[in-house]
C-alpha positions in Angstrom: -47.3 86.7 29.0 -49.2 90.3 28.7 -52.9 90.4 28.7 -53.0 91.8 25.9 -50.9 88.8 23.9 -52.8 86.2 25.8 -56.2 87.9 24.1 -54.4 88.7 20.6 -53.1 85.2 20.1 -56.0 83.1 20.7 -58.8 85.8 19.0 -56.1 86.0 16.2 -55.9 82.0 16.0 -59.5 81.6 16.1 -60.0 84.3 13.1 -57.6 82.1 10.9 -59.2 78.7 11.7 -62.4 79.8 11.2 -61.6 81.8 8.0 -59.4 78.3 7.1 -62.3 76.5 7.8 -64.6 78.5 6.0 -62.4 78.7 2.7 -61.9 74.7 3.1 -65.4 74.0 3.2 -66.7 76.5 0.3 -63.6 75.1 -1.7 -65.0 71.3 -1.0 -68.5 72.6 -2.2 -67.2 74.6 -5.0 -65.4 71.5 -6.3 -67.8 69.1 -5.9 -69.6 72.2 -7.9 -67.7 72.0 -10.5 -67.4 68.3 -10.8 -70.6 67.5 -11.1 -71.3 70.4 -13.3 -68.4 69.2 -15.6 -70.1 65.3 -15.1 -73.7 66.9 -16.2 -71.7 69.0 -19.0 -70.3 66.1 -20.5 -73.5 64.1 -20.7 -75.3 66.5 -22.4 -72.3 67.1 -24.9 -72.9 63.4 -25.4 -76.6 63.8 -26.2 -76.0 66.3 -28.6 -72.9 64.2 -30.1 -75.9 61.1 -30.6 -77.9 63.7 -32.1 -76.0 65.4 -34.4 -75.0 61.1 -35.6 -78.6 60.9 -36.9 -78.5 64.8 -38.3 -76.0 63.5 -40.6 -77.4 60.1 -41.4 -80.5 62.4 -42.5 -78.2 65.1 -44.2 -76.9 62.1 -46.1 -80.2 60.7 -47.1 -81.4 63.9 -48.8 -78.1 64.7 -50.6 -78.7 60.9 -51.9 -81.9 61.9 -53.1 -81.0 64.6 -54.7 -78.1 63.2 -56.8 -79.9 60.2 -57.6 -82.9 61.9 -58.9 -81.3 63.9 -60.9 -82.0 63.6 -64.8 -78.2 63.9 -65.7 -77.1 61.0 -63.5 -80.2 58.8 -65.3 -79.0 60.0 -68.4 -75.4 59.3 -67.9 -76.0 55.6 -66.2 -77.9 54.4 -69.1 -74.7 55.8 -71.6 -72.5 54.5 -69.7 -70.4 57.4 -69.9 -67.9 57.4 -66.5 -66.4 60.9 -67.1 -69.8 62.5 -67.6 -71.5 60.4 -64.6 -67.9 61.6 -62.6 -68.4 65.3 -63.5 -72.7 65.5 -62.8 -71.9 63.8 -59.5 -69.1 65.9 -58.3 -71.6 68.9 -59.4 -74.5 67.4 -57.6 -72.0 66.4 -54.0 -71.4 70.3 -54.0 -74.8 71.5 -54.3 -76.0 69.0 -51.7 -73.4 69.7 -49.5 -72.5 66.0 -49.2 -68.5 65.0 -48.5 -68.6 62.6 -50.6 -70.5 60.4 -53.2 -70.2 56.7 -54.8 -72.2 55.8 -57.8 -72.5 51.8 -58.5 -74.4 49.5 -61.1 -77.5 47.9 -60.2 -75.6 44.7 -58.6 -73.2 47.3 -56.3 -70.1 47.6 -58.7 -68.5 51.3 -57.9 -68.6 53.0 -61.3 -67.1 56.3 -59.7 -66.1 57.6 -56.6 -66.2 61.7 -56.4 -63.5 61.3 -53.6 -61.3 58.7 -55.2 -62.1 58.8 -59.1 -59.0 57.0 -59.7 -60.6 53.9 -57.8 -63.3 51.6 -59.3 -64.5 48.3 -60.6 -64.8 47.3 -56.9 -68.1 45.4 -55.3 -70.0 47.4 -52.4 -72.5 44.9 -52.2 -71.9 44.1 -48.1 -72.9 47.4 -47.6 -76.2 47.4 -46.0 -77.2 50.9 -47.8 -76.4 49.1 -51.3 -78.3 46.3 -50.4 -81.6 47.9 -49.7 -80.9 50.0 -52.8 -81.1 47.3 -55.1 -83.9 46.0 -53.5 -85.4 49.7 -54.4 -85.2 50.8 -50.9 -83.6 54.1 -49.3 -81.6 53.2 -46.0 -79.5 56.1 -44.1 -77.0 54.3 -42.1 -73.4 54.7 -40.5 -71.3 52.0 -41.9 -68.1 51.1 -42.8 -66.4 51.5 -45.9 -63.9 50.6 -48.7 -62.3 54.1 -49.1 -64.3 55.9 -46.2 -63.9 54.0 -42.8 -66.6 55.4 -41.5 -69.6 57.6 -42.6 -73.0 58.4 -42.3 -74.3 57.6 -45.8 -77.4 56.8 -47.4 -78.4 54.1 -50.5 -80.8 55.8 -53.1 -81.4 53.4 -55.8 -81.7 55.3 -59.7 -84.5 54.3 -61.7 -85.3 54.5 -65.5 -88.4 54.9 -66.9 -89.8 51.9 -66.6 -88.9 51.7 -63.1 -86.1 49.3 -63.1 -82.5 50.1 -60.9 -80.0 51.2 -62.8 -77.9 52.4 -60.5 -77.3 53.2 -57.1 -75.9 56.4 -55.7 -74.1 56.2 -51.9 -73.2 59.8 -50.4 -72.6 61.3 -47.2 -70.3 62.5 -44.7 -67.3 61.2 -43.5 -66.4 59.9 -39.5 -63.0 59.5 -40.2 -61.5 62.6 -40.6 -60.8 65.7 -38.9 -63.7 67.9 -39.8 -66.9 65.9 -38.2 -65.1 66.1 -34.5 -63.4 69.5 -35.1 -66.9 70.7 -35.7 -68.5 69.0 -32.8 -65.5 70.3 -30.4 -66.4 74.0 -31.7 -69.9 73.4 -30.9 -69.7 71.4 -27.6 -66.3 72.6 -26.1 -65.3 68.9 -25.4 -62.9 66.7 -26.8 -64.4 64.2 -29.7 -62.7 61.0 -30.7 -64.1 58.5 -33.1 -63.6 55.0 -32.4 -64.4 52.0 -35.2 -64.3 49.2 -33.4 -61.6 49.7 -30.4 -59.2 51.9 -32.8 -59.3 56.1 -32.3 -59.9 56.6 -36.1 -60.6 60.6 -36.1 -60.0 62.9 -32.5 -59.4 66.5 -31.7 -57.1 65.2 -29.0 -53.3 66.2 -30.0 -50.2 64.5 -29.0 -47.2 66.5 -27.7 -46.0 66.5 -31.4 -49.1 68.4 -32.1 -50.4 65.2 -34.1 -53.6 63.8 -33.8 -53.8 61.1 -31.5 -55.0 58.6 -33.6 -54.3 54.9 -34.5 -54.3 54.0 -30.5 -56.7 51.2 -29.0 -59.2 51.8 -26.6 -59.8 50.5 -23.0 -61.0 46.7 -23.7 -63.4 46.8 -20.3 -65.1 49.9 -21.8 -65.6 48.3 -25.2 -67.0 45.6 -23.5 -69.4 48.0 -21.7 -69.9 50.0 -24.3 -70.8 47.3 -27.3 -73.2 45.6 -24.6 -75.3 48.8 -25.6 -74.6 51.3 -22.5 -72.9 54.6 -22.1 -69.5 54.1 -20.1 -69.2 57.6 -17.9 -66.3 58.5 -15.6 -62.9 59.4 -15.3 -60.2 58.0 -17.5 -56.5 58.9 -18.6 -55.9 60.5 -21.8 -52.2 60.8 -22.7 -51.4 61.0 -19.0 -54.2 63.5 -18.5 -57.2 62.8 -16.0 -60.4 63.4 -18.0 -64.3 63.1 -17.1 -65.7 60.8 -20.2 -68.5 59.2 -21.5 -68.5 56.9 -24.5 -71.7 56.2 -26.4 -71.9 53.6 -28.7 -72.4 54.2 -32.7 -74.5 52.1 -34.1 -74.6 50.4 -37.5 -77.9 49.8 -39.4 -78.4 46.7 -37.9 -78.6 49.1 -34.8 -75.0 46.6 -33.0 -72.9 49.2 -32.4 -69.7 49.4 -34.5 -68.1 51.8 -32.8 -67.6 54.1 -30.2 -68.1 58.3 -30.0 -65.3 59.7 -26.8 -66.9 62.9 -25.5 -64.3 64.3 -22.6 -63.5 67.3 -20.5 -59.7 67.0 -18.9 -59.9 67.3 -15.6 -56.6 69.7 -15.1 -59.2 72.5 -16.5 -61.7 71.9 -13.4 -58.3 72.0 -11.4 -57.3 75.2 -12.9 -60.9 76.6 -12.2 -60.7 75.3 -8.5 -57.2 76.9 -8.6 -58.5 80.2 -9.4 -61.5 79.8 -6.8 -58.9 79.0 -3.9 -56.4 81.5 -4.7 -59.4 84.1 -4.8 -60.5 82.8 -1.5 -56.9 83.4 0.0 -56.9 87.1 -1.3 -60.1 87.5 0.5 -59.0 85.8 3.8 -55.9 87.9 3.9 -57.7 90.9 3.7 -60.5 89.7 6.4 -57.3 88.6 8.6 -55.9 92.2 7.7 -59.3 93.6 8.6 -60.0 91.3 12.1 -56.1 92.2 13.5 -57.0 96.1 13.2 -60.3 96.0 14.6 -59.3 93.0 17.6 -55.8 95.5 18.0 -58.6 98.5 18.5 -60.9 96.4 20.7 -58.3 94.7 22.8 -56.3 97.9 23.5 -60.1 99.5 25.0 -60.1 96.2 26.8 -57.1 96.0 28.4 -56.5 99.1 29.7 -58.6 99.0 32.4 -57.8 95.3 33.3 -54.5 96.3 33.3 -55.3 99.2 35.7 -57.2 97.2 37.7 -55.0 94.4 38.0 -52.0 97.1 39.0 -54.7 98.2 41.4 -55.2 94.3 42.8 -51.2 94.0 43.1 -50.9 96.9 45.3 -53.5 95.4 47.1 -52.0 91.8 47.6 -48.7 93.6 48.0 -49.7 95.8 51.1 -51.8 92.8 52.1 -48.2 90.7 52.2 -46.9 93.6 53.9 -49.4 93.6 56.5 -49.3 89.9 57.2 -45.1 90.0 57.4 -45.4 92.8 59.9 -47.8 91.2 62.4 -46.1 89.2 65.2 -48.6 86.4 65.5 -48.7 83.5 63.0 -51.4 84.9 60.4 -52.9 83.0 57.7 -55.5 83.5 54.6 -58.1 80.9 53.2 -59.9 81.4 50.0 -63.7 80.4 50.2 -62.9 76.7 48.9 -61.2 76.3 52.4 -57.4 76.5 50.3 -54.9 78.0 52.3 -53.2 80.6 50.2 -51.0 82.8 52.5 -49.3 83.3 55.3 -46.6 85.5 56.8 -43.3 85.1 58.2 -44.4 84.6 61.9 -45.7 81.2 60.6 -42.9 80.3 58.9 -40.3 81.1 62.2 -43.4 79.7 64.7 -43.0 75.9 63.0 -39.5 75.9 61.9 -39.8 75.5 58.0 -38.0 77.0 55.8 -40.3 79.0 53.3 -44.2 80.1 53.6 -44.9 77.5 50.3 -43.4 75.0 52.6 -46.1 75.9 55.3 -48.9 76.3 53.1 -48.1 72.6 52.0 -47.3 70.7 55.3 -49.9 72.8 57.4 -51.9 70.4 58.6 -49.0 68.5 59.5 -48.5 70.7 62.6 -52.0 69.4 63.8 -52.9 66.5 65.3 -55.6 64.3 63.8 -58.2 64.9 65.8 -58.6 68.5 68.6 -59.0 67.7 72.5 -63.4 68.4 71.6 -62.9 65.1 69.8 -63.2 66.7 65.8 -61.0 66.2 62.9 -58.5 69.0 62.9 -59.5 68.9 59.3 -63.5 69.3 59.7 -63.0 71.8 62.5 -61.0 74.1 60.2 -63.1 74.1 57.7 -66.2 74.8 60.2 -64.4 77.8 61.5 -63.3 79.1 58.1 -67.2 78.8 57.0 -68.4 80.4 60.1 -66.2 83.1 59.3 -67.2 84.1 55.4 -70.8 83.5 56.6 -70.7 86.3 59.8 -67.6 87.9 59.4 -65.9 86.5 62.4 -65.0 84.0 64.6 -63.2 82.8 67.6 -61.8 79.2 68.2 -59.2 77.2 70.0 -57.2 74.7 68.0 -54.4 72.6 69.2 -51.0 72.3 67.1 -47.7 70.6 67.4 -44.6 71.4 67.3 -41.8 70.0 65.1 -40.8 68.2 68.2 -44.1 66.9 69.0 -44.8 68.9 71.8 -48.2 70.4 72.6 -49.2 73.7 71.0 -52.6 75.1 72.2 -53.4 78.3 70.5 -56.5 80.8 70.2 -57.3 81.2 66.6 -59.3 84.7 65.5 -60.7 84.5 62.2 -62.0 87.4 60.5 -63.1 88.0 56.8 -61.6 90.8 54.6 -61.6 92.1 51.3 -59.2 90.8 49.0 -59.0 91.5 45.4 -62.5 91.4 43.7 -63.4 88.9 46.4 -63.0 88.0 50.0 -60.5 86.1 52.2 -60.6 85.0 55.8 -57.8 86.0 57.8 
């Protein structure tokens, strides 16, 4: 493999690895940030939604007061004129901004409903706001109704000149239609659902056919948590879409939960945002990689060119050294500074009758007795004279070898330190 390729491939691989690591870590951080931001967004939206319910109760109280204190309403009640009472109630309801208005007699029996004029004569005695008004008090609360399933309403007594209750006005704002949830979604940017008991009665979430996803039941575990007076927050599946959600209790007149308000943000919107981030990151990574490759090629060329020239010089020197060794009729060898036999000549191969230089290098110490005539181990004596040659530049010694047939071969060995590439060896 060429030097340029050896440098280029690992460098590009390292660049890719670093770029991928940065992209993955940033994606993970961004994903966590988006996730935490969504959870916070839903939590803030839930608080705003809860405040909106309280605001509706206050508006219902104000609207009911306006209607109940009107002289036309009082006169219509005393004259027992339903037509006059209905007409006046409708006018005042529009002026006060309420969505519905019900007027009853002092006992809670319906006289007129502006939102269902054909329905009257039934009793609203069970409603807390009606009972409070029957006792001369005003009460605003979120309650279930007969025609209006759930609303923020207020019951206000209507008095005659003597201070006696002659009727009750109950006006307010519906929570069981799309108006309330659509308005909240427009403000908060989240999906909104009103749940009465465990039934979804109003929602901004649509079915595949475009209809509102109402009439279905909320999860029993979620209901149990919320009806215990707690807020449920977490991930849920809404029509098979993962959603970050918050369920808050809708409290009735007595403070006990009668329903739930769902505020959610579909998680696939988060995934889309994360996907856009990753896409942008990949584009940037590609640009960085392309620029890096160009820079690496330039730098590599500047580094490799002198290295290649130097390597060529070293190769030439090595070739000359091998030629000189092979031209020498005496058995010659090269030792490095770690006492490794790294080269020999053809005379060594012929002298000991082996097939190749590699075989001789591998079996070198087999062609000598374990101990020299002076009692030193052959390996240790060889190491000693090689070390001396490296230190002093030259050394001469006698070594006993043996031929392949086992006969002794006494030799005189001369060792000389010589340059070899960028280092020294002993010849």
